[in-house]
C-alpha positions, 0 to 999 in steps of 0.5 A, a space after each residue: 453484581 448489581 446492574 449499573 446505569 448510565 449517568 446523565 449529569 452535568 460535568 464540573 466546569 473545572 476539571 483537574 488534569 490529574 483527574 482525567 482518565 488517561 487511556 492506554 496508548 496502542 502499543 503499535 503506535 507507541 513503538 512507531 513513535 519510538 522509532 520516529 523519535 529515535 531518528 529525530 523525525 520531527 526535527 528533520 521534517 520541520 527543517 524541510 518545511 521551515 521555509 514554507 512558513 512565516 517567520 513571525 506572523 500568521 495563523 497557527 499552523 499544523 506542525 509538519 510532524 503532525 501533518 505527516 503522521 496524520 497521513 501515515 495514520 490513514 495507511 495504518 487505519 485504512 482511511 481513504 480520505 482526509 476528511 475521514 482522517 480528521 474525523 478519526 483523529 477527533 474520535 480517538 484518544 490513542 491517536 491523539 497521543 500518537 500525534 502529540 495532541 494534548 487533551 486541551 488542544 483541538 485536532 486538525 480538521 480536514 481543511 487544515 490537512 488539505 491546505 497544508 498538503 497544497 502548500 507543501 511542494 511535491 519535492 518535500 513529500 518525496 524527501 520524507 519518502 527518502 528519509 523513511 527509505 534511509 531508516 529502512 536501509 539502517 535496519 538492513 532491509 534494503 538490498 537493492 540488487 534485484 527490483 521488480 516493477 509493476 503498475 496498478 490503477 487508482 480510481 480518480 475523483 471524477 465521473 464519466 457522465 460529466 465528460 466534455 469534449 476537449 476542443 469545444 467543451 460540449 457535454 456528452 449529453 449535448 453531443 449525443 442529442 445532436 447525433 440523435 437529431 441528425 439521425 432523424 429523432 425528434 425530441 428523444 427522451 433520456 431512455 431513447 438517447 441511452 438506447 440510441 447510444 448503445 446501438 450506434 456504430 463507432 461508439 467510443 470515448 477517447 482520451 484525445 477527444 474527451 476529458 473531465 471538467 473537474 480533473 483534466 489530468 485523469 484519463 479514461 482507462 479500464 480498472 483492475 476489476 474490469 470497469 471503465 473509469 477515470 483513473 491514475 496509474 501508480 507504478 512501484 519499484 520494489 526490492 524483491 528480497 524484502 518487499 521495500 518500495 524504493 520508488 513510486 511514480 504517479 502517471 496518467 491512467 492511459 500511460 504505457 508501461 514501457 513509457 513510464 519505466 525510465 522515470 521509475 528507474 530514475 527515481 529508484 536510482 536517485 532514492 537509493 544513490 546515497 544508500 549504496 555509497 553514490 553521490 546524491 545526484 548520480 541518478 539525475 544525469 539520466 534514467 539508465 546511468 551507472 547508478 544502477 550498475 553499482 547498486 542494481 543488477 537485475 530488473 524483473 517486470 511483466 510482459 507489458 514492459 517488453 519492448 526493444 527500447 527497454 531491453 536495449 537501455 537496460 542492456 546498455 546500463 549493464 542490468 540483466 532484464 527478466 521481462 516476460 515476453 507476450 504472446 505475439 506472431 513471429 517477428 521479422 528480425 531483418 536488420 535487427 541482429 542486436 535487438 534479436 540477440 537481446 530479446 533471445 537472451 532475455 527469453 532464456 533468462 525468463 525461461 530458466 529456474 532463476 527467472 521463474 523464481 524471480 517472476 514469482 517473487 515479483 508477483 508476490 512482493 509487488 501485489 502484496 504491496 499494492 494490496 497493503 497500500 491501496 486495498 486495505 490501506 484505503 487508497 484504491 479510490 483517490 479523493 483528490 484531484 490533480 496528478 500532483 496532489 495524488 502523488 503527494 498523498 501516495 508518497 506518504 502512503 507508501 512511506 508508511 508501508 515501508 515503515 510497516 516493513 520495519 515494524 513487522 521485522 521488530 514486532 512481527 506485525 506491520 499494522 495495529 490490527 495485525 498486532 492486536 490479533 497476535 494475542 489471539 494467535 498466541 492463545 490458539 497456539 497454546 491451546 493447540 500445544 495443550 491438545 497435542 500434549 494431551 494426545 501424546 500423554 493419552 498414548 503413553 503406557 500407564 505402567 510405571 507412572 507415579 502421578 498419571 494425569 486425571 484422564 489417564 487415572 480414570 482409564 487406569 482404574 477402569 482397566 483394573 476394574 475390568 481385569 478383576 471382573 474377568 478374574 472373578 474377583 468382582 461380582 455384579 452388585 459389588 
């Protein structure tokens, strides 16, 4: 075969549409579009967003269906920023087909995606999340009997070195310079200031005293990898039978687990109220109303949520709690008979076989959801500022994760890369089966085989040759 050469020639100015080479669309995105089109996704989101667009005048806008698909594509492709999403869309013909953008149309740039996100309110993004949750329930993948709750940290788009004091606005470097001069240092260098900062007593950066000038809602906290950084807290409520996330709440990075549990449970109740046959506003009356008694029966959390208030509220709602108890000194229960009874009942449940199994499921399903949404999904570090902006992006990110649960049940793969690896897995399975079959045939006695395998035929001829040599029927040289 002759070697081809890359052609460098000017294309024709006019190209017929029929002459354009149309690439094969990715089967994963084809199936995802079939799922969305069957439920009239574009019609529903256009109905939700119609009041935010001008009726007659205005510049051409980004269609709501294209906008939400673009953010979902960020999850499936593991792209963390909206700028990266825009670049990937312009580079892939298959993703053009997924979003419904013709070859003669320009793909949306990152500023258009960002502006659309800012103009659409948080409640619209939450409505899209609930729409996806309804599709999950239609597939029979939402049980809503036992849920697990856990939280993780997302690194904010703010640097610690740019912090300023909340009351005066003074930067940390100026603050440190003043301390050094008060200690008797004259015109200290940057290295001397750093050394002085490391050695001084009472060194602490508190959220009550310091803030980021660029993102005032971010909080200084310790990340999962041990680093100290500005961060947000993402709390999930997941169905422990299927792994579907029923609620996601974005809070400040330093918010306590017991303080955010009520909001997460309230959103889980509102999101699933219609799906368990309850009125849509049943969960809005309070975080621990009967909406949970009809749908939810068990809540599983880790030791960060253990408190008398949480156990009391869950007990009042008729929900069994499985909250791991932290290691701490013996408590004085004087005058707290009811609190003691609830704490001991929770401890018995956690120590039982069912409690241990539920805690293992909580670690499995919630940690798996965090890994898909934020590690491989590309949002462990957010590139947006403000709690509302982060919440908008995370809601669609988790909605895409719930769609992946449906696709995993249908296709056996929840992401395009996973589906692409299925062919290799099938080839490995076939080769493994052939290897086992060959080994089994090699161990079968050859007597009575009419047409043995080639390897067995060679062994049979050699065996007969050796037997004839032993009987003197063959001589050396024959």
